[in-house]
MDTraj code that builds the backbone (N, CA, C; nanometers):
import mdtraj as md
import numpy as np

residues = "MET SER SER ARG LYS ASN GLY PRO ILE TYR THR GLY VAL THR SER GLN LEU LEU HIS ARG VAL TYR GLN HIS ARG ASN GLY LEU THR GLU GLY PHE THR ARG ARG TYR ASN CYS ARG ARG LEU VAL TRP PHE GLU LEU HIS GLU LEU ILE ALA ALA ALA ILE GLN ARG GLU LYS ARG LEU LYS LYS TYR PRO ARG GLN TRP LYS VAL ASN LEU ILE GLU THR GLU ASN PRO ASP TRP GLU ASP LEU TRP ASP ARG ILE ALA ARG ALA".split()
xyz = np.array([
    [0.0407, -0.0855, 0.0204],
    [-0.0062, -0.0077, -0.0534],
    [0.1214, 0.0933, 0.0250],
    [0.0798, 0.2071, -0.0764],
    [0.1200, 0.3658, -0.0455],
    [0.0626, 0.5060, -0.0638],
    [0.0880, 0.5748, -0.0456],
    [-0.0491, 0.6771, -0.1313],
    [0.0071, 0.7561, -0.2333],
    [0.0792, 0.7463, -0.3061],
    [0.1475, 0.7687, -0.4180],
    [0.2917, 0.7249, -0.4743],
    [0.3398, 0.7556, -0.6379],
    [0.5026, 0.7431, -0.6318],
    [0.5771, 0.7773, -0.5891],
    [0.6683, 0.6618, -0.4913],
    [0.7951, 0.6719, -0.4322],
    [0.7234, 0.7740, -0.2515],
    [0.6075, 0.7091, -0.2862],
    [0.5871, 0.7848, -0.1702],
    [0.5646, 0.6811, -0.0097],
    [0.5261, 0.6897, 0.1332],
    [0.5356, 0.5943, 0.1941],
    [0.4676, 0.4281, 0.1830],
    [0.5731, 0.3474, 0.1789],
    [0.5331, 0.2228, 0.1763],
    [0.4590, 0.0896, 0.2716],
    [0.3827, 0.0509, 0.2595],
    [0.3257, -0.0126, 0.3901],
    [0.3081, -0.1677, 0.3714],
    [0.4134, -0.2295, 0.4041],
    [0.3706, -0.4192, 0.3503],
    [0.3202, -0.4484, 0.4822],
    [0.2296, -0.5084, 0.4530],
    [0.1972, -0.6874, 0.5212],
    [0.1256, -0.7569, 0.4271],
    [0.1280, -0.8704, 0.5772],
    [0.0038, -0.9992, 0.5013],
    [-0.1335, -0.9836, 0.5701],
    [-0.2256, -1.0831, 0.4620],
    [-0.3059, -1.1349, 0.4917],
    [-0.4135, -1.2359, 0.4577],
    [-0.5102, -1.3160, 0.4978],
    [-0.5416, -1.4287, 0.4377],
    [-0.6803, -1.3382, 0.3115],
    [-0.7366, -1.2408, 0.3763],
    [-0.8474, -1.1569, 0.3144],
    [-0.8106, -1.1140, 0.2019],
    [-0.7561, -1.0709, 0.1033],
    [-0.6900, -0.9344, 0.0602],
    [-0.7991, -0.8452, 0.0243],
    [-0.9016, -0.9106, -0.0206],
    [-1.0236, -0.7897, -0.0807],
    [-1.0580, -0.7029, 0.0688],
    [-1.0847, -0.7812, 0.1551],
    [-1.1224, -0.7125, 0.2507],
    [-0.9999, -0.6157, 0.3554],
    [-0.9275, -0.6613, 0.3481],
    [-0.8331, -0.5653, 0.3913],
    [-0.7517, -0.5247, 0.3496],
    [-0.7204, -0.5062, 0.2486],
    [-0.7366, -0.3482, 0.1393],
    [-0.8661, -0.2828, 0.1331],
    [-0.9642, -0.3062, 0.1300],
    [-1.0965, -0.2118, 0.1499],
    [-1.0888, -0.1598, 0.3218],
    [-1.0461, -0.2174, 0.4074],
    [-0.9785, -0.1305, 0.5561],
    [-0.9199, -0.0433, 0.5103],
    [-0.8287, 0.0054, 0.4442],
    [-0.6694, 0.0352, 0.4359],
    [-0.7155, 0.1509, 0.3556],
    [-0.7661, 0.1246, 0.2330],
    [-0.8213, 0.2144, 0.1719],
    [-0.9325, 0.3338, 0.2044],
    [-1.0177, 0.2679, 0.3176],
    [-1.1057, 0.3601, 0.3563],
    [-1.1029, 0.4166, 0.5207],
    [-0.9830, 0.3422, 0.5277],
    [-0.9030, 0.4233, 0.6649],
    [-0.9809, 0.3975, 0.8663],
    [-1.0058, 0.2384, 0.7791],
    [-1.0788, 0.1569, 0.9183],
    [-0.9667, 0.0925, 0.9858],
    [-0.8463, 0.0943, 0.9734],
    [-0.7657, 0.0457, 1.0453],
    [-0.6284, 0.1521, 1.1300],
    [-0.6214, 0.1874, 1.2281],
    [-0.5679, 0.2841, 1.2961],
    [-0.3547, 0.2376, 1.3050],
    [-0.3174, 0.2503, 1.2513],
    [-0.1397, 0.2612, 1.2270],
    [-0.1587, 0.3427, 1.1294],
    [-0.0190, 0.2863, 1.0963],
    [0.0641, 0.2948, 0.9661],
    [-0.0393, 0.3662, 0.7970],
    [-0.1002, 0.2987, 0.8110],
    [-0.1797, 0.3386, 0.6525],
    [-0.2530, 0.4496, 0.6722],
    [-0.3007, 0.4203, 0.7790],
    [-0.4104, 0.5866, 0.8108],
    [-0.3287, 0.7015, 0.8360],
    [-0.2350, 0.6987, 0.8655],
    [-0.1212, 0.8189, 0.9748],
    [-0.0473, 0.8420, 0.8540],
    [-0.0178, 0.8015, 0.7356],
    [0.0488, 0.7745, 0.6110],
    [-0.0761, 0.8203, 0.4888],
    [-0.1784, 0.7747, 0.4947],
    [-0.2292, 0.7348, 0.3733],
    [-0.2507, 0.7215, 0.2859],
    [-0.2031, 0.5821, 0.2451],
    [-0.1711, 0.4269, 0.1972],
    [-0.3163, 0.3920, 0.2054],
    [-0.3561, 0.3751, 0.0766],
    [-0.5144, 0.4049, 0.0530],
    [-0.4942, 0.3073, -0.0567],
    [-0.3794, 0.3045, -0.1621],
    [-0.2972, 0.2698, -0.3069],
    [-0.2812, 0.1448, -0.3381],
    [-0.3619, 0.0394, -0.2989],
    [-0.2802, -0.1361, -0.3324],
    [-0.1784, -0.0561, -0.5361],
    [-0.0070, -0.0990, -0.4354],
    [0.0082, -0.1159, -0.5253],
    [0.1139, -0.2588, -0.6381],
    [0.0845, -0.2740, -0.4876],
    [0.1897, -0.4064, -0.4993],
    [0.1288, -0.5623, -0.4358],
    [0.1062, -0.6605, -0.4766],
    [0.0772, -0.7957, -0.4002],
    [0.1257, -0.9142, -0.4603],
    [0.1671, -0.9680, -0.3715],
    [0.1199, -1.1444, -0.4042],
    [0.0580, -1.2484, -0.3541],
    [0.0548, -1.2970, -0.4284],
    [-0.0462, -1.4401, -0.3941],
    [0.0107, -1.5721, -0.3486],
    [0.0244, -1.6391, -0.2342],
    [0.0352, -1.7669, -0.1642],
    [-0.0666, -1.8365, -0.1603],
    [0.0001, -1.9752, -0.1864],
    [-0.0849, -2.0773, -0.0956],
    [-0.0823, -2.1170, -0.0081],
    [0.0250, -2.1174, 0.1087],
    [0.0145, -2.1370, 0.2239],
    [0.0554, -1.9888, 0.3559],
    [-0.0377, -1.9638, 0.4108],
    [-0.0623, -1.8448, 0.5348],
    [0.1018, -1.8185, 0.5369],
    [0.1797, -1.9090, 0.5701],
    [0.3061, -1.9321, 0.6921],
    [0.4236, -1.9241, 0.5685],
    [0.4048, -1.9348, 0.3900],
    [0.4911, -1.8717, 0.3601],
    [0.5082, -1.7302, 0.2983],
    [0.3519, -1.7005, 0.2651],
    [0.3711, -1.5280, 0.2923],
    [0.3812, -1.4772, 0.4336],
    [0.3392, -1.5266, 0.5171],
    [0.4306, -1.4504, 0.6154],
    [0.6047, -1.4488, 0.6061],
    [0.6306, -1.5197, 0.5979],
    [0.8233, -1.5382, 0.5563],
    [0.8263, -1.4623, 0.4930],
    [0.7840, -1.4300, 0.3267],
    [0.8111, -1.3407, 0.2355],
    [0.8071, -1.2211, 0.2674],
    [0.6438, -1.1348, 0.3915],
    [0.6392, -1.0854, 0.4423],
    [0.7502, -1.0565, 0.5173],
    [0.8280, -1.1202, 0.6612],
    [0.9710, -1.0717, 0.7137],
    [1.0725, -1.0290, 0.6363],
    [1.0721, -1.1238, 0.5672],
    [1.1935, -1.0219, 0.4302],
    [1.2042, -0.9471, 0.4015],
    [1.0792, -0.9340, 0.3639],
    [1.0663, -0.7669, 0.2288],
    [1.0503, -0.6695, 0.3715],
    [1.0322, -0.6721, 0.4691],
    [1.0328, -0.5927, 0.5887],
    [1.2474, -0.5302, 0.5853],
    [1.2443, -0.6838, 0.5789],
    [1.4077, -0.6326, 0.5778],
    [1.4953, -0.5202, 0.4828],
    [1.4019, -0.5915, 0.3596],
    [1.4695, -0.5575, 0.2877],
    [1.5002, -0.3604, 0.2707],
    [1.5970, -0.2997, 0.1665],
    [1.6315, -0.1368, 0.1992],
    [1.5148, -0.1097, 0.0489],
    [1.4565, -0.0064, 0.0915],
    [1.3375, 0.0889, 0.0752],
    [1.4014, 0.0808, -0.1117],
    [1.4988, 0.0545, -0.2155],
    [1.5218, 0.1099, -0.3354],
    [1.4712, -0.0880, -0.3695],
    [1.5052, -0.1557, -0.3028],
    [1.4561, -0.3007, -0.3159],
    [1.3097, -0.2663, -0.3666],
    [1.2741, -0.2514, -0.2546],
    [1.0942, -0.2581, -0.2548],
    [1.0080, -0.1930, -0.4222],
    [1.0838, -0.0699, -0.3947],
    [1.0791, 0.0192, -0.5397],
    [1.0740, -0.0290, -0.6132],
    [1.1897, -0.1050, -0.6199],
    [1.2072, -0.1929, -0.7812],
    [1.1352, -0.3049, -0.7754],
    [1.1038, -0.3114, -0.6916],
    [1.0107, -0.4918, -0.6436],
    [0.8462, -0.4009, -0.7359],
    [0.8154, -0.3238, -0.6841],
    [0.6555, -0.2377, -0.7527],
    [0.7364, -0.2202, -0.8999],
    [0.8280, -0.1656, -0.9274],
    [0.7868, -0.0551, -1.0956],
    [0.8419, -0.1603, -1.1831],
    [0.8711, -0.3148, -1.1353],
    [0.8617, -0.3795, -1.2001],
    [0.7290, -0.4444, -1.2569],
    [0.5928, -0.4357, -1.1857],
    [0.4880, -0.4820, -1.2507],
    [0.4340, -0.3549, -1.2965],
    [0.4970, -0.2778, -1.1337],
    [0.3273, -0.1736, -1.1976],
    [0.4379, 0.0082, -1.2080],
    [0.5225, 0.0339, -1.3053],
    [0.6173, 0.1461, -1.3117],
    [0.5395, 0.2466, -1.2845],
    [0.4138, 0.2500, -1.2727],
    [0.3398, 0.4743, -1.2440],
    [0.2680, 0.4247, -1.0979],
    [0.2609, 0.2903, -1.0753],
    [0.2537, 0.2969, -0.8870],
    [0.0444, 0.3329, -0.9239],
    [0.0164, 0.2377, -0.9910],
    [-0.1261, 0.2167, -1.0429],
    [-0.2048, 0.2000, -0.9105],
    [-0.3158, 0.2222, -0.8315],
    [-0.3572, 0.1404, -0.7675],
    [-0.4098, 0.0477, -0.8442],
    [-0.4132, -0.1319, -0.7960],
    [-0.4713, -0.2083, -0.8475],
    [-0.6086, -0.2679, -0.7948],
    [-0.6751, -0.1882, -0.7377],
    [-0.7692, -0.2104, -0.6222],
    [-0.8509, -0.2256, -0.7312],
    [-0.8658, -0.2357, -0.8459],
    [-0.9762, -0.2526, -0.9541],
    [-0.9288, -0.3669, -1.0295],
    [-0.8260, -0.4415, -1.0306],
    [-0.7734, -0.5566, -1.0451],
    [-0.8370, -0.6752, -0.9786],
    [-0.8466, -0.6583, -0.8460],
    [-0.8241, -0.7325, -0.8166],
    [-0.9915, -0.7433, -0.6959],
    [-1.0250, -0.5924, -0.7084],
    [-1.2115, -0.6245, -0.6761],
    [-1.2912, -0.6663, -0.7920],
    [-1.2423, -0.6452, -0.9366],
    [-1.3276, -0.7312, -1.0668],
    [-1.2938, -0.9519, -0.9862],
    [-1.2119, -0.9632, -1.0155],
    [-1.1085, -1.1287, -1.0380],
    [-1.2591, -1.1980, -0.9481],
])
top = md.Topology()
chain = top.add_chain()
for i, resn in enumerate(residues, 1):
    res = top.add_residue(resn, chain, resSeq=i)
    for name in ("N", "CA", "C"):
        top.add_atom(name, md.element.get_by_symbol(name[0]), res)
traj = md.Trajectory(xyz[None], top)
């Protein structure tokens, strides 16, 4: 989640992507995303097992910011909001 291109980046894990993104987009949860207005889903990964997703999240949080920016821009160079893509699926 982010507020804009090259803005703050929130990394999280959930078993209910649509529900969690909805919460962040509408400011329904306390914390980082609300404080920094991170309302745009700019990147996501799907995993078969929640344990694998949690392990990946922990690794991502340790990576330098530029690595995360590069990861986002590989799939989404304009940091477009991907909400419509997942909401329609």
